[in-house]
mmCIF file as gemmi writes it, N, C-alpha and C atoms, coordinates in Angstrom:
data_model
loop_
_atom_site.group_PDB
_atom_site.id
_atom_site.type_symbol
_atom_site.label_atom_id
_atom_site.label_alt_id
_atom_site.label_comp_id
_atom_site.label_asym_id
_atom_site.label_entity_id
_atom_site.label_seq_id
_atom_site.pdbx_PDB_ins_code
_atom_site.Cartn_x
_atom_site.Cartn_y
_atom_site.Cartn_z
_atom_site.occupancy
_atom_site.B_iso_or_equiv
_atom_site.pdbx_formal_charge
_atom_site.auth_seq_id
_atom_site.auth_asym_id
_atom_site.pdbx_PDB_model_num
ATOM 1 N N . MET Axp A 1 ? -21.19 3.88 -4.02 1 0 ? 1 A 1
ATOM 2 C CA . MET Axp A 1 ? -20.202 2.877 -4.398 1 0 ? 1 A 1
ATOM 3 C C . MET Axp A 1 ? -19.131 2.812 -3.308 1 0 ? 1 A 1
ATOM 4 N N . SER Axp A 2 ? -18.475 1.693 -3.216 1 0 ? 2 A 1
ATOM 5 C CA . SER Axp A 2 ? -17.478 1.479 -2.171 1 0 ? 2 A 1
ATOM 6 C C . SER Axp A 2 ? -16.217 2.291 -2.414 1 0 ? 2 A 1
ATOM 7 N N . TYR Axp A 3 ? -15.313 2.252 -1.443 1 0 ? 3 A 1
ATOM 8 C CA . TYR Axp A 3 ? -14.052 2.968 -1.606 1 0 ? 3 A 1
ATOM 9 C C . TYR Axp A 3 ? -13.117 2.282 -2.591 1 0 ? 3 A 1
ATOM 10 N N . PHE Axp A 4 ? -13.514 1.157 -3.147 1 0 ? 4 A 1
ATOM 11 C CA . PHE Axp A 4 ? -12.726 0.494 -4.178 1 0 ? 4 A 1
ATOM 12 C C . PHE Axp A 4 ? -13.059 1.015 -5.571 1 0 ? 4 A 1
ATOM 13 N N . LYS Axp A 5 ? -13.973 1.979 -5.699 1 0 ? 5 A 1
ATOM 14 C CA . LYS Axp A 5 ? -14.398 2.446 -7.019 1 0 ? 5 A 1
ATOM 15 C C . LYS Axp A 5 ? -13.222 2.917 -7.864 1 0 ? 5 A 1
ATOM 16 N N . ASP Axp A 6 ? -12.223 3.519 -7.246 1 0 ? 6 A 1
ATOM 17 C CA . ASP Axp A 6 ? -11.065 3.997 -8.002 1 0 ? 6 A 1
ATOM 18 C C . ASP Axp A 6 ? -10.251 2.844 -8.578 1 0 ? 6 A 1
ATOM 19 N N . ILE Axp A 7 ? -10.16 1.754 -7.872 1 0 ? 7 A 1
ATOM 20 C CA . ILE Axp A 7 ? -9.381 0.64 -8.413 1 0 ? 7 A 1
ATOM 21 C C . ILE Axp A 7 ? -10.205 -0.195 -9.38 1 0 ? 7 A 1
ATOM 22 N N . TYR Axp A 8 ? -11.538 -0.213 -9.201 1 0 ? 8 A 1
ATOM 23 C CA . TYR Axp A 8 ? -12.379 -0.939 -10.149 1 0 ? 8 A 1
ATOM 24 C C . TYR Axp A 8 ? -12.384 -0.257 -11.507 1 0 ? 8 A 1
ATOM 25 N N . SER Axp A 9 ? -12.397 1.056 -11.517 1 0 ? 9 A 1
ATOM 26 C CA . SER Axp A 9 ? -12.526 1.803 -12.77 1 0 ? 9 A 1
ATOM 27 C C . SER Axp A 9 ? -11.188 2.054 -13.466 1 0 ? 9 A 1
ATOM 28 N N . ALA Axp A 10 ? -10.089 1.857 -12.79 1 0 ? 10 A 1
ATOM 29 C CA . ALA Axp A 10 ? -8.767 2.111 -13.382 1 0 ? 10 A 1
ATOM 30 C C . ALA Axp A 10 ? -8.403 1.006 -14.374 1 0 ? 10 A 1
ATOM 31 N N . SER Axp A 11 ? -7.78 1.409 -15.463 1 0 ? 11 A 1
ATOM 32 C CA . SER Axp A 11 ? -7.312 0.415 -16.442 1 0 ? 11 A 1
ATOM 33 C C . SER Axp A 11 ? -6.04 -0.248 -15.913 1 0 ? 11 A 1
ATOM 34 N N . PRO Axp A 12 ? -5.684 -1.42 -16.447 1 0 ? 12 A 1
ATOM 35 C CA . PRO Axp A 12 ? -4.443 -2.085 -16.009 1 0 ? 12 A 1
ATOM 36 C C . PRO Axp A 12 ? -3.193 -1.238 -16.246 1 0 ? 12 A 1
ATOM 37 N N . GLU Axp A 13 ? -3.225 -0.365 -17.23 1 0 ? 13 A 1
ATOM 38 C CA . GLU Axp A 13 ? -2.082 0.519 -17.459 1 0 ? 13 A 1
ATOM 39 C C . GLU Axp A 13 ? -1.971 1.57 -16.359 1 0 ? 13 A 1
ATOM 40 N N . GLU Axp A 14 ? -3.112 2.031 -15.863 1 0 ? 14 A 1
ATOM 41 C CA . GLU Axp A 14 ? -3.126 3.032 -14.793 1 0 ? 14 A 1
ATOM 42 C C . GLU Axp A 14 ? -2.797 2.415 -13.439 1 0 ? 14 A 1
ATOM 43 N N . LEU Axp A 15 ? -3.336 1.232 -13.204 1 0 ? 15 A 1
ATOM 44 C CA . LEU Axp A 15 ? -3.178 0.574 -11.912 1 0 ? 15 A 1
ATOM 45 C C . LEU Axp A 15 ? -3.049 -0.935 -12.121 1 0 ? 15 A 1
ATOM 46 N N . PRO Axp A 16 ? -1.822 -1.45 -12.121 1 0 ? 16 A 1
ATOM 47 C CA . PRO Axp A 16 ? -1.61 -2.889 -12.35 1 0 ? 16 A 1
ATOM 48 C C . PRO Axp A 16 ? -2.269 -3.749 -11.269 1 0 ? 16 A 1
ATOM 49 N N . HIS Axp A 17 ? -2.429 -5.013 -11.584 1 0 ? 17 A 1
ATOM 50 C CA . HIS Axp A 17 ? -3.075 -5.95 -10.664 1 0 ? 17 A 1
ATOM 51 C C . HIS Axp A 17 ? -2.342 -6.051 -9.332 1 0 ? 17 A 1
ATOM 52 N N . ARG Axp A 18 ? -1.013 -5.967 -9.369 1 0 ? 18 A 1
ATOM 53 C CA . ARG Axp A 18 ? -0.254 -6.043 -8.116 1 0 ? 18 A 1
ATOM 54 C C . ARG Axp A 18 ? -0.645 -4.908 -7.185 1 0 ? 18 A 1
ATOM 55 N N . ALA Axp A 19 ? -0.86 -3.714 -7.749 1 0 ? 19 A 1
ATOM 56 C CA . ALA Axp A 19 ? -1.231 -2.553 -6.939 1 0 ? 19 A 1
ATOM 57 C C . ALA Axp A 19 ? -2.64 -2.708 -6.378 1 0 ? 19 A 1
ATOM 58 N N . ARG Axp A 20 ? -3.523 -3.288 -7.154 1 0 ? 20 A 1
ATOM 59 C CA . ARG Axp A 20 ? -4.893 -3.505 -6.674 1 0 ? 20 A 1
ATOM 60 C C . ARG Axp A 20 ? -4.896 -4.449 -5.472 1 0 ? 20 A 1
ATOM 61 N N . ALA Axp A 21 ? -4.116 -5.522 -5.568 1 0 ? 21 A 1
ATOM 62 C CA . ALA Axp A 21 ? -4.051 -6.5 -4.47 1 0 ? 21 A 1
ATOM 63 C C . ALA Axp A 21 ? -3.466 -5.86 -3.209 1 0 ? 21 A 1
ATOM 64 N N . VAL Axp A 22 ? -2.399 -5.091 -3.363 1 0 ? 22 A 1
ATOM 65 C CA . VAL Axp A 22 ? -1.765 -4.451 -2.209 1 0 ? 22 A 1
ATOM 66 C C . VAL Axp A 22 ? -2.698 -3.396 -1.611 1 0 ? 22 A 1
ATOM 67 N N . TYR Axp A 23 ? -3.42 -2.652 -2.452 1 0 ? 23 A 1
ATOM 68 C CA . TYR Axp A 23 ? -4.354 -1.643 -1.948 1 0 ? 23 A 1
ATOM 69 C C . TYR Axp A 23 ? -5.456 -2.288 -1.101 1 0 ? 23 A 1
ATOM 70 N N . MET Axp A 24 ? -6.02 -3.387 -1.586 1 0 ? 24 A 1
ATOM 71 C CA . MET Axp A 24 ? -7.067 -4.07 -0.816 1 0 ? 24 A 1
ATOM 72 C C . MET Axp A 24 ? -6.506 -4.61 0.498 1 0 ? 24 A 1
ATOM 73 N N . TYR Axp A 25 ? -5.275 -5.103 0.476 1 0 ? 25 A 1
ATOM 74 C CA . TYR Axp A 25 ? -4.614 -5.569 1.69 1 0 ? 25 A 1
ATOM 75 C C . TYR Axp A 25 ? -4.465 -4.423 2.688 1 0 ? 25 A 1
ATOM 76 N N . LEU Axp A 26 ? -4 -3.273 2.205 1 0 ? 26 A 1
ATOM 77 C CA . LEU Axp A 26 ? -3.809 -2.119 3.083 1 0 ? 26 A 1
ATOM 78 C C . LEU Axp A 26 ? -5.138 -1.626 3.645 1 0 ? 26 A 1
ATOM 79 N N . ARG Axp A 27 ? -6.178 -1.639 2.824 1 0 ? 27 A 1
ATOM 80 C CA . ARG Axp A 27 ? -7.515 -1.255 3.302 1 0 ? 27 A 1
ATOM 81 C C . ARG Axp A 27 ? -7.943 -2.164 4.439 1 0 ? 27 A 1
ATOM 82 N N . ASP Axp A 28 ? -7.694 -3.444 4.278 1 0 ? 28 A 1
ATOM 83 C CA . ASP Axp A 28 ? -8.062 -4.412 5.312 1 0 ? 28 A 1
ATOM 84 C C . ASP Axp A 28 ? -7.248 -4.183 6.578 1 0 ? 28 A 1
ATOM 85 N N . ARG Axp A 29 ? -5.956 -3.91 6.449 1 0 ? 29 A 1
ATOM 86 C CA . ARG Axp A 29 ? -5.081 -3.69 7.604 1 0 ? 29 A 1
ATOM 87 C C . ARG Axp A 29 ? -5.401 -2.388 8.325 1 0 ? 29 A 1
ATOM 88 N N . ALA Axp A 30 ? -5.923 -1.396 7.605 1 0 ? 30 A 1
ATOM 89 C CA . ALA Axp A 30 ? -6.2 -0.095 8.216 1 0 ? 30 A 1
ATOM 90 C C . ALA Axp A 30 ? -7.424 -0.144 9.126 1 0 ? 30 A 1
ATOM 91 N N . GLY Axp A 31 ? -8.303 -1.101 8.921 1 0 ? 31 A 1
ATOM 92 C CA . GLY Axp A 31 ? -9.497 -1.175 9.746 1 0 ? 31 A 1
ATOM 93 C C . GLY Axp A 31 ? -10.382 0.036 9.535 1 0 ? 31 A 1
ATOM 94 N N . LYS Axp A 32 ? -10.789 0.677 10.62 1 0 ? 32 A 1
ATOM 95 C CA . LYS Axp A 32 ? -11.67 1.84 10.507 1 0 ? 32 A 1
ATOM 96 C C . LYS Axp A 32 ? -10.902 3.134 10.278 1 0 ? 32 A 1
ATOM 97 N N . GLY Axp A 33 ? -9.601 3.118 10.521 1 0 ? 33 A 1
ATOM 98 C CA . GLY Axp A 33 ? -8.792 4.309 10.327 1 0 ? 33 A 1
ATOM 99 C C . GLY Axp A 33 ? -8.327 4.448 8.896 1 0 ? 33 A 1
ATOM 100 N N . SER Axp A 34 ? -7.479 5.435 8.672 1 0 ? 34 A 1
ATOM 101 C CA . SER Axp A 34 ? -6.968 5.652 7.319 1 0 ? 34 A 1
ATOM 102 C C . SER Axp A 34 ? -5.475 5.382 7.233 1 0 ? 34 A 1
ATOM 103 N N . ASP Axp A 35 ? -4.891 4.815 8.28 1 0 ? 35 A 1
ATOM 104 C CA . ASP Axp A 35 ? -3.458 4.531 8.204 1 0 ? 35 A 1
ATOM 105 C C . ASP Axp A 35 ? -3.122 3.171 8.803 1 0 ? 35 A 1
ATOM 106 N N . CYS Axp A 36 ? -2.003 2.647 8.341 1 0 ? 36 A 1
ATOM 107 C CA . CYS Axp A 36 ? -1.486 1.371 8.83 1 0 ? 36 A 1
ATOM 108 C C . CYS Axp A 36 ? 0.017 1.383 8.596 1 0 ? 36 A 1
ATOM 109 N N . TRP Axp A 37 ? 0.722 0.435 9.148 1 0 ? 37 A 1
ATOM 110 C CA . TRP Axp A 37 ? 2.181 0.445 9.015 1 0 ? 37 A 1
ATOM 111 C C . TRP Axp A 37 ? 2.772 -0.955 8.891 1 0 ? 37 A 1
ATOM 112 N N . PRO Axp A 38 ? 2.248 -1.779 7.974 1 0 ? 38 A 1
ATOM 113 C CA . PRO Axp A 38 ? 2.873 -3.086 7.779 1 0 ? 38 A 1
ATOM 114 C C . PRO Axp A 38 ? 4.198 -2.946 7.038 1 0 ? 38 A 1
ATOM 115 N N . SER Axp A 39 ? 5.134 -3.813 7.347 1 0 ? 39 A 1
ATOM 116 C CA . SER Axp A 39 ? 6.416 -3.776 6.645 1 0 ? 39 A 1
ATOM 117 C C . SER Axp A 39 ? 6.261 -4.399 5.262 1 0 ? 39 A 1
ATOM 118 N N . ILE Axp A 40 ? 7.201 -4.094 4.39 1 0 ? 40 A 1
ATOM 119 C CA . ILE Axp A 40 ? 7.197 -4.684 3.052 1 0 ? 40 A 1
ATOM 120 C C . ILE Axp A 40 ? 7.291 -6.199 3.158 1 0 ? 40 A 1
ATOM 121 N N . ASN Axp A 41 ? 8.111 -6.69 4.089 1 0 ? 41 A 1
ATOM 122 C CA . ASN Axp A 41 ? 8.228 -8.139 4.283 1 0 ? 41 A 1
ATOM 123 C C . ASN Axp A 41 ? 6.894 -8.764 4.693 1 0 ? 41 A 1
ATOM 124 N N . THR Axp A 42 ? 6.155 -8.096 5.56 1 0 ? 42 A 1
ATOM 125 C CA . THR Axp A 42 ? 4.863 -8.608 6.007 1 0 ? 42 A 1
ATOM 126 C C . THR Axp A 42 ? 3.871 -8.655 4.856 1 0 ? 42 A 1
ATOM 127 N N . ILE Axp A 43 ? 3.797 -7.572 4.087 1 0 ? 43 A 1
ATOM 128 C CA . ILE Axp A 43 ? 2.89 -7.538 2.938 1 0 ? 43 A 1
ATOM 129 C C . ILE Axp A 43 ? 3.255 -8.645 1.955 1 0 ? 43 A 1
ATOM 130 N N . ALA Axp A 44 ? 4.543 -8.754 1.652 1 0 ? 44 A 1
ATOM 131 C CA . ALA Axp A 44 ? 5.007 -9.768 0.695 1 0 ? 44 A 1
ATOM 132 C C . ALA Axp A 44 ? 4.672 -11.172 1.173 1 0 ? 44 A 1
ATOM 133 N N . SER Axp A 45 ? 4.904 -11.436 2.436 1 0 ? 45 A 1
ATOM 134 C CA . SER Axp A 45 ? 4.627 -12.755 2.99 1 0 ? 45 A 1
ATOM 135 C C . SER Axp A 45 ? 3.131 -13.063 2.979 1 0 ? 45 A 1
ATOM 136 N N . ASP Axp A 46 ? 2.326 -12.117 3.439 1 0 ? 46 A 1
ATOM 137 C CA . ASP Axp A 46 ? 0.881 -12.334 3.513 1 0 ? 46 A 1
ATOM 138 C C . ASP Axp A 46 ? 0.244 -12.518 2.137 1 0 ? 46 A 1
ATOM 139 N N . LEU Axp A 47 ? 0.734 -11.772 1.134 1 0 ? 47 A 1
ATOM 140 C CA . LEU Axp A 47 ? 0.16 -11.858 -0.211 1 0 ? 47 A 1
ATOM 141 C C . LEU Axp A 47 ? 0.914 -12.826 -1.124 1 0 ? 47 A 1
ATOM 142 N N . GLN Axp A 48 ? 1.976 -13.426 -0.602 1 0 ? 48 A 1
ATOM 143 C CA . GLN Axp A 48 ? 2.818 -14.341 -1.374 1 0 ? 48 A 1
ATOM 144 C C . GLN Axp A 48 ? 3.351 -13.668 -2.645 1 0 ? 48 A 1
ATOM 145 N N . LEU Axp A 49 ? 3.886 -12.457 -2.452 1 0 ? 49 A 1
ATOM 146 C CA . LEU Axp A 49 ? 4.522 -11.69 -3.515 1 0 ? 49 A 1
ATOM 147 C C . LEU Axp A 49 ? 5.977 -11.464 -3.133 1 0 ? 49 A 1
ATOM 148 N N . SER Axp A 50 ? 6.792 -11.087 -4.093 1 0 ? 50 A 1
ATOM 149 C CA . SER Axp A 50 ? 8.177 -10.748 -3.777 1 0 ? 50 A 1
ATOM 150 C C . SER Axp A 50 ? 8.236 -9.335 -3.2 1 0 ? 50 A 1
ATOM 151 N N . ARG Axp A 51 ? 9.319 -9.048 -2.497 1 0 ? 51 A 1
ATOM 152 C CA . ARG Axp A 51 ? 9.519 -7.701 -1.952 1 0 ? 51 A 1
ATOM 153 C C . ARG Axp A 51 ? 9.532 -6.662 -3.078 1 0 ? 51 A 1
ATOM 154 N N . SER Axp A 52 ? 10.164 -6.998 -4.187 1 0 ? 52 A 1
ATOM 155 C CA . SER Axp A 52 ? 10.243 -6.071 -5.316 1 0 ? 52 A 1
ATOM 156 C C . SER Axp A 52 ? 8.865 -5.762 -5.892 1 0 ? 52 A 1
ATOM 157 N N . THR Axp A 53 ? 8.023 -6.77 -5.976 1 0 ? 53 A 1
ATOM 158 C CA . THR Axp A 53 ? 6.663 -6.564 -6.48 1 0 ? 53 A 1
ATOM 159 C C . THR Axp A 53 ? 5.879 -5.657 -5.55 1 0 ? 53 A 1
ATOM 160 N N . VAL Axp A 54 ? 6.029 -5.854 -4.25 1 0 ? 54 A 1
ATOM 161 C CA . VAL Axp A 54 ? 5.338 -5.002 -3.275 1 0 ? 54 A 1
ATOM 162 C C . VAL Axp A 54 ? 5.837 -3.56 -3.391 1 0 ? 54 A 1
ATOM 163 N N . LYS Axp A 55 ? 7.135 -3.372 -3.54 1 0 ? 55 A 1
ATOM 164 C CA . LYS Axp A 55 ? 7.685 -2.025 -3.69 1 0 ? 55 A 1
ATOM 165 C C . LYS Axp A 55 ? 7.135 -1.348 -4.943 1 0 ? 55 A 1
ATOM 166 N N . ARG Axp A 56 ? 7.071 -2.092 -6.048 1 0 ? 56 A 1
ATOM 167 C CA . ARG Axp A 56 ? 6.518 -1.526 -7.29 1 0 ? 56 A 1
ATOM 168 C C . ARG Axp A 56 ? 5.046 -1.181 -7.107 1 0 ? 56 A 1
ATOM 169 N N . ALA Axp A 57 ? 4.304 -2.047 -6.419 1 0 ? 57 A 1
ATOM 170 C CA . ALA Axp A 57 ? 2.879 -1.803 -6.178 1 0 ? 57 A 1
ATOM 171 C C . ALA Axp A 57 ? 2.673 -0.548 -5.329 1 0 ? 57 A 1
ATOM 172 N N . LEU Axp A 58 ? 3.478 -0.388 -4.285 1 0 ? 58 A 1
ATOM 173 C CA . LEU Axp A 58 ? 3.365 0.811 -3.439 1 0 ? 58 A 1
ATOM 174 C C . LEU Axp A 58 ? 3.687 2.067 -4.248 1 0 ? 58 A 1
ATOM 175 N N . HIS Axp A 59 ? 4.694 1.983 -5.116 1 0 ? 59 A 1
ATOM 176 C CA . HIS Axp A 59 ? 5.028 3.114 -5.988 1 0 ? 59 A 1
ATOM 177 C C . HIS Axp A 59 ? 3.845 3.444 -6.906 1 0 ? 59 A 1
ATOM 178 N N . ASP Axp A 60 ? 3.218 2.412 -7.479 1 0 ? 60 A 1
ATOM 179 C CA . ASP Axp A 60 ? 2.046 2.609 -8.344 1 0 ? 60 A 1
ATOM 180 C C . ASP Axp A 60 ? 0.917 3.305 -7.582 1 0 ? 60 A 1
ATOM 181 N N . LEU Axp A 61 ? 0.699 2.892 -6.334 1 0 ? 61 A 1
ATOM 182 C CA . LEU Axp A 61 ? -0.385 3.459 -5.526 1 0 ? 61 A 1
ATOM 183 C C . LEU Axp A 61 ? -0.106 4.912 -5.149 1 0 ? 61 A 1
ATOM 184 N N . VAL Axp A 62 ? 1.149 5.231 -4.86 1 0 ? 62 A 1
ATOM 185 C CA . VAL Axp A 62 ? 1.51 6.626 -4.564 1 0 ? 62 A 1
ATOM 186 C C . VAL Axp A 62 ? 1.293 7.466 -5.812 1 0 ? 62 A 1
ATOM 187 N N . LYS Axp A 63 ? 1.756 6.972 -6.948 1 0 ? 63 A 1
ATOM 188 C CA . LYS Axp A 63 ? 1.629 7.679 -8.233 1 0 ? 63 A 1
ATOM 189 C C . LYS Axp A 63 ? 0.156 7.926 -8.583 1 0 ? 63 A 1
ATOM 190 N N . ALA Axp A 64 ? -0.715 6.961 -8.269 1 0 ? 64 A 1
ATOM 191 C CA . ALA Axp A 64 ? -2.145 7.081 -8.552 1 0 ? 64 A 1
ATOM 192 C C . ALA Axp A 64 ? -2.867 7.96 -7.528 1 0 ? 64 A 1
ATOM 193 N N . GLY Axp A 65 ? -2.171 8.357 -6.46 1 0 ? 65 A 1
ATOM 194 C CA . GLY Axp A 65 ? -2.783 9.206 -5.438 1 0 ? 65 A 1
ATOM 195 C C . GLY Axp A 65 ? -3.678 8.461 -4.464 1 0 ? 65 A 1
ATOM 196 N N . LEU Axp A 66 ? -3.556 7.145 -4.417 1 0 ? 66 A 1
ATOM 197 C CA . LEU Axp A 66 ? -4.397 6.36 -3.519 1 0 ? 66 A 1
ATOM 198 C C . LEU Axp A 66 ? -3.815 6.238 -2.12 1 0 ? 66 A 1
ATOM 199 N N . ILE Axp A 67 ? -2.488 6.332 -2.016 1 0 ? 67 A 1
ATOM 200 C CA . ILE Axp A 67 ? -1.846 6.266 -0.703 1 0 ? 67 A 1
ATOM 201 C C . ILE Axp A 67 ? -0.744 7.317 -0.618 1 0 ? 67 A 1
ATOM 202 N N . GLU Axp A 68 ? -0.318 7.549 0.61 1 0 ? 68 A 1
ATOM 203 C CA . GLU Axp A 68 ? 0.844 8.399 0.889 1 0 ? 68 A 1
ATOM 204 C C . GLU Axp A 68 ? 1.729 7.612 1.847 1 0 ? 68 A 1
ATOM 205 N N . LYS Axp A 69 ? 3.03 7.665 1.614 1 0 ? 69 A 1
ATOM 206 C CA . LYS Axp A 69 ? 3.968 6.961 2.505 1 0 ? 69 A 1
ATOM 207 C C . LYS Axp A 69 ? 4.687 7.986 3.374 1 0 ? 69 A 1
ATOM 208 N N . GLU Axp A 70 ? 4.773 7.682 4.659 1 0 ? 70 A 1
ATOM 209 C CA . GLU Axp A 70 ? 5.51 8.523 5.601 1 0 ? 70 A 1
ATOM 210 C C . GLU Axp A 70 ? 6.634 7.671 6.187 1 0 ? 70 A 1
ATOM 211 N N . VAL Axp A 71 ? 7.869 8.065 5.917 1 0 ? 71 A 1
ATOM 212 C CA . VAL Axp A 71 ? 9.022 7.316 6.415 1 0 ? 71 A 1
ATOM 213 C C . VAL Axp A 71 ? 9.114 7.481 7.923 1 0 ? 71 A 1
ATOM 214 N N . ARG Axp A 72 ? 9.358 6.375 8.613 1 0 ? 72 A 1
ATOM 215 C CA . ARG Axp A 72 ? 9.468 6.411 10.074 1 0 ? 72 A 1
ATOM 216 C C . ARG Axp A 72 ? 10.835 5.888 10.486 1 0 ? 72 A 1
ATOM 217 N N . TYR Axp A 73 ? 11.331 6.402 11.612 1 0 ? 73 A 1
ATOM 218 C CA . TYR Axp A 73 ? 12.649 6.014 12.119 1 0 ? 73 A 1
ATOM 219 C C . TYR Axp A 73 ? 12.556 5.637 13.591 1 0 ? 73 A 1
ATOM 220 N N . ARG Axp A 74 ? 13.446 4.767 14.019 1 0 ? 74 A 1
ATOM 221 C CA . ARG Axp A 74 ? 13.566 4.432 15.438 1 0 ? 74 A 1
ATOM 222 C C . ARG Axp A 74 ? 14.364 5.523 16.138 1 0 ? 74 A 1
ATOM 223 N N . GLU Axp A 75 ? 14.414 5.47 17.454 1 0 ? 75 A 1
ATOM 224 C CA . GLU Axp A 75 ? 15.157 6.464 18.222 1 0 ? 75 A 1
ATOM 225 C C . GLU Axp A 75 ? 16.645 6.472 17.881 1 0 ? 75 A 1
ATOM 226 N N . ASN Axp A 76 ? 17.179 5.299 17.486 1 0 ? 76 A 1
ATOM 227 C CA . ASN Axp A 76 ? 18.597 5.23 17.153 1 0 ? 76 A 1
ATOM 228 C C . ASN Axp A 76 ? 18.885 5.674 15.715 1 0 ? 76 A 1
ATOM 229 N N . GLY Axp A 77 ? 17.841 6.079 14.977 1 0 ? 77 A 1
ATOM 230 C CA . GLY Axp A 77 ? 18.011 6.586 13.619 1 0 ? 77 A 1
ATOM 231 C C . GLY Axp A 77 ? 17.817 5.558 12.516 1 0 ? 77 A 1
ATOM 232 N N . SER Axp A 78 ? 17.671 4.283 12.879 1 0 ? 78 A 1
ATOM 233 C CA . SER Axp A 78 ? 17.467 3.265 11.851 1 0 ? 78 A 1
ATOM 234 C C . SER Axp A 78 ? 16.016 3.288 11.362 1 0 ? 78 A 1
ATOM 235 N N . ASN Axp A 79 ? 15.824 2.759 10.159 1 0 ? 79 A 1
ATOM 236 C CA . ASN Axp A 79 ? 14.48 2.733 9.579 1 0 ? 79 A 1
ATOM 237 C C . ASN Axp A 79 ? 13.594 1.716 10.269 1 0 ? 79 A 1
ATOM 238 N N . THR Axp A 80 ? 12.312 2.006 10.295 1 0 ? 80 A 1
ATOM 239 C CA . THR Axp A 80 ? 11.301 1.048 10.701 1 0 ? 80 A 1
ATOM 240 C C . THR Axp A 80 ? 10.244 1.056 9.603 1 0 ? 80 A 1
ATOM 241 N N . SER Axp A 81 ? 9.154 0.34 9.773 1 0 ? 81 A 1
ATOM 242 C CA . SER Axp A 81 ? 8.169 0.265 8.711 1 0 ? 81 A 1
ATOM 243 C C . SER Axp A 81 ? 7.557 1.649 8.443 1 0 ? 81 A 1
ATOM 244 N N . ASN Axp A 82 ? 7.233 1.9 7.192 1 0 ? 82 A 1
ATOM 245 C CA . ASN Axp A 82 ? 6.63 3.167 6.798 1 0 ? 82 A 1
ATOM 246 C C . ASN Axp A 82 ? 5.189 3.227 7.274 1 0 ? 82 A 1
ATOM 247 N N . ARG Axp A 83 ? 4.713 4.415 7.532 1 0 ? 83 A 1
ATOM 248 C CA . ARG Axp A 83 ? 3.298 4.626 7.805 1 0 ? 83 A 1
ATOM 249 C C . ARG Axp A 83 ? 2.625 4.828 6.45 1 0 ? 83 A 1
ATOM 250 N N . ILE Axp A 84 ? 1.606 4.07 6.173 1 0 ? 84 A 1
ATOM 251 C CA . ILE Axp A 84 ? 0.861 4.168 4.922 1 0 ? 84 A 1
ATOM 252 C C . ILE Axp A 84 ? -0.463 4.857 5.232 1 0 ? 84 A 1
ATOM 253 N N . ILE Axp A 85 ? -0.731 5.957 4.551 1 0 ? 85 A 1
ATOM 254 C CA . ILE Axp A 85 ? -1.965 6.707 4.76 1 0 ? 85 A 1
ATOM 255 C C . ILE Axp A 85 ? -2.82 6.528 3.509 1 0 ? 85 A 1
ATOM 256 N N . LEU Axp A 86 ? -4.014 6.004 3.694 1 0 ? 86 A 1
ATOM 257 C CA . LEU Axp A 86 ? -4.926 5.778 2.581 1 0 ? 86 A 1
ATOM 258 C C . LEU Axp A 86 ? -5.629 7.09 2.254 1 0 ? 86 A 1
ATOM 259 N N . ARG Axp A 87 ? -5.522 7.514 1.009 1 0 ? 87 A 1
ATOM 260 C CA . ARG Axp A 87 ? -6.096 8.795 0.594 1 0 ? 87 A 1
ATOM 261 C C . ARG Axp A 87 ? -7.483 8.656 0.029 1 0 ? 87 A 1
ATOM 262 N N . LYS Axp A 88 ? -7.822 7.526 -0.538 1 0 ? 88 A 1
ATOM 263 C CA . LYS Axp A 88 ? -9.15 7.356 -1.141 1 0 ? 88 A 1
ATOM 264 C C . LYS Axp A 88 ? -9.738 6.048 -0.684 1 0 ? 88 A 1
């Protein structure tokens, strides 16, 4: 079975539809690797979702153990896009 088996078998209470859409987007962005670093604005724009919905979806995915977020910073200390590591 594909790497989507975890999202196919999860109930809507375990993994809402917003999280499923964002997970598939991240899988596509990661290519052959297991990590990617799109910004919340980019994800929201590409999927036509609000920033808040994307943030909730990422939280759902972390909670489900499907992704891990690594906070990244620029040399001047300001935030940049997070590194998203796909776990499953």
